[in-house]
N, C-alpha and C positions, 0 to 999 in steps of 0.2 A: 236302889243305887241305878240299874240299868234304865230306869225312866230319866232319872237327873242326868246321866252321860247324854243320852239322847237328845233331853232339852237344851243341854249345853253345846252341844253340836249344831244342833239346828238354830241355835241364837247366833253363833260364832258363822253359820254360813248365811244367815240373814243377815249380818253386819258387815259381811264381805261384801253380799251383793249389794247392799245399801252402799258401799263404800265404792263399787265399780260405777254405780248408776249416776252416784253423785260427780264422780268427775268427768264421767262420759257426758252426763248432762251439760256442766262447767265447759267441754271440750266443745259440743255441738255449738254452745252459745257462741264462742270464741270464733270458730272457723265454719262451723256449718248452719249459720242462718239463711234466710230466704233473702233473695234480692243481690245475690253476688259479693265480691270484694266492695264494690261502692257501696252497698246498702248496710254492711258489717261495718264501714267505716262511719258511715252514718249515724248509724246506732250507737258505734261505741262514741262518738263526739257528743251527742246528745246525752247520753249517760254520764260522760264526764262532766258536761255543762251543767247537769241537774244537781251531780253529787259535790262538784266545788261549789256551785252556789250555796248550797245547804251549808257546808262548812263557813262559806264566807259570811252568810248571814248570821251565823254562830258567833263569828268571831266580832264581828261588826255589834251585838249586842252589848260588848264590853269596850268601847272603844278606847278609853283610857288604858285601858290593859294592853289593846292593840297597839295604840302610839309608843307605848313602852319597850313592848316586846320589838317592834321594829326598829326603835331607835337603839336598843341593846343588840340588834343584829347587825345594824349598822357600825357601830363602836367597834363591836369585837372583828367585824373583817376588817375594819379601818387599820387596826394595831399592825394589818402583814405589810401594809405599804408604809407606816409609819416606820418599821422593820427597815426596809428601803430606805426612807429617808435618812435615818440614822447613819447607814452605811455609807451614803454618800455624804455625809459631814465630814466624812476620813479621806475619801477617795473622790477620784473625778469622775471615773469609768469603772465599770463591773464587767468584765469578759469583754474589754472594748466598747460597750453599750453606754450610752450616757443616760443620764437619769430621765431625761424626755422619753427616750427609745425605750429604756425600761417600762416606762409608765404606761406607752402605747400596747406592750406586750401584757401589762397587769391588766390594763383597762378591757384588753377585747378578752383575753381570757377569763375576768371577773364577770364581766356582762353575760357572754355566752354560756357561763357555767350555772349564774346567778339565775338566769331564764330556765334553764334546764332544771334546775333544782326547785325553783318556783313550780314549773307544772307537773313534774312527774318525781321530786324529789322523795315522796313516801315510797318509793318502790322498795327501797331498804327495809321496811316493815316488813316482806314478805315471807322472810324466813321466821319470823316469830308468829305470824299465821299459820303456816304449815308446821309449826312445832306444836302449836296447843290446839290445832284442830278448828281454828276460827276460819280458815281458808274456805272450809265449805258451806259455809253463809252464803259466801260470795259465788260459789260455784252452782247452787241451785237457783239463782235469779235467772231470769233470761235476756241477759245483759253480758257484753263483753267483759271478762273476767279483769283483763289489761287495764281497760279504763276504771273498773271499781277499785283497782289495787292504786292506779296511777292519781285518781282523786282523793283517795281515802286523806282524811284528815288534812287537806289542802290547806297551808299557812301562809295567808298573805303577808306575815312579817317578815318573809323571804326577801320582799322587794327591799328590802334593807343593803342586801347583796349586790342586787341589781344597780340600786340607785348610787352606790358606793364605786361600781365598778363604772357607772357612765362619767361620774364625776372623774375619777381618775383620767378615762380616757378622754373626757373634754380638755382636761389638762394638759395631756399630752398633745392634742391637737393643737391647742394654742401656742405651745413651748417650742415645737418641733419646726426646725427649718428643711422645710421637704418642698421638693419640686411638683405640686401636686398636678397629676393630671386626667382628666374624665375616667379612665379606665382606674386610675389610685382610688378615685374618690367613691366609685361603684364598687371598688372591691371591699371599703369597709364594712358596709351592711351585709354583704354578703359572707365576709369573715363571721360576721356576729351570729347570722343565721344558721349557717353550715357547721359553726364551732357549737352552737345549741343542739343543734340534730345529732352532731360526733358524741357530746355530755348526753344527752338523752338516751343514745344507742347504748351508751356503756352502763348506763342506770338500768334498763331493760336488761341488758346480759347478764348485768350483776345478780337482778332478782331471777333469773333464769337458772342461774348457778343453784340458787338458795333453794330450788327445789329438791336437787340430791344432797346439798350441806346444811340444810335447816338454818339454823341462823348462823349465816356467816357473814351479818352487815358491815364487820370491821374488813372483813376481805374485799367487800364491794367498796368501801370508802376511802380504800387505800387507793383504790383508780381512779374516784370520781372526787372526792375531797384532794387527795392528794396529788391527782393529776393535773388541777388547776392551779395548786402551788407550785409545781415543776414548771407549768408553762409562764408563770408569771415572773421567770429569770430568763434570760438568754439561752440559747444552747451550747454557746462558748465556755460556759463554766462547769458543763457535765463531761463524763466520757463519751468516747464514740459509741460505744456500746449500748448504753442508755439511749443514745439518742438515734442509734438503730432502732432499739428497740420501739419509742415510742412514734417511730416513723414507720415501720415496715411489719410491726406485728400489735401493737397497739396504736393506730394511728392519730394521736392527739397533737401530732407534730402538725399537721394540717389545720386545727384550730386557731393557732397565729404564727407560731415560727415561721412556716414556708412562705405564705401570704405576705407577714409582715416583712420579710428579707425583700419581698419587691418592694414594697411601699417605701422603706427605709433605704433601698437600693444597696442593701447590706450582702455578704457573701453567703450563699446557701448552704444549709446544714450538709454536712458530708459531701459536698461538692456537687449537690443535686441538679440538674438543669432549671433553667427558670421557669420552663412550663408548668412544674410541679407547681409552682405559687398559686394556680388557678384550678388545681384539683380539689379545692375544698368540696362544693357540691358535690362532686363525684364522689368521693370517699363517704360523705356525709350518706348519699344514698345508700352506698354500699353498705357501708355498718349499720344503717337501720334495717335492711334487707336482711342482714346475718343476726342480728338481734331479734328481729321478729321472728327467724328462722329457729333461736336457740329458744325463744319463748314457748314457740309450739310444741317444741319437744321436750322440754320442760313441763309445761301442762298437760301431755298426752303422757307423761311418765307418774305423774303425781296420785299416790295413792291414799285417800282418805284415813283420817285415825279410827276412824270407825264408832267414834265417841258421839 
């Protein structure tokens, strides 16, 4: 009996040590590799490219299935804009915004989110890996964990959302009567890139939260998918408390509401100064830095299941 108890205790100690070693190895691969930050970034991008390429080759092995799923993704996301068109069949403006102006908001939000979802949309699967212990297989590899999780099950079918967003954006640009300047033209791609980075930061921060909450993908989706749906409509249809929240707490307003206010020459939400319309790149950098810090804290706190 004593020998059995001693053996069980030894097994538990060994499992605990293995768990700590596994998590430590993953953290060192993520943050302690050779060559500094630039070397780790290069390693992460290389790993991401290889894993995404593997899933891409797997997808293209069944091209008919890929085409059908991409078209299905396009059709499902297009229903959101169809709902807006149905609204405008009854009204001339929504919150003081015309159809073309809302199409601009919709296109910017849809394209930015679609690119982020295409690149790292698989981050919401992290909670499941934490719960069932399969994250351990990623931790023991000498590759940044973030790159592995982001590229896991890379789904090219998500191009359907990006394509739909670009088409609506093109429709908006073709129908809007805007006095275009060089600054406004340059601001359009800046909005898309900055918006993609902001949504990407939300994906990473949501994944970091799942280290503690485990399978909390629906909470994460409320801020990612829910956020892009929110931004498809003008800020004038929402209460000031909500607008303040997505401006100063979770700065999704910098994806399209504030910069688009400059392009459309509209009043800024909450009476903010005009220069806030140009802060999207800076906000994106800050969001990415904070998301990276949250990811580092979450990964450091991870404890293996020991299974």
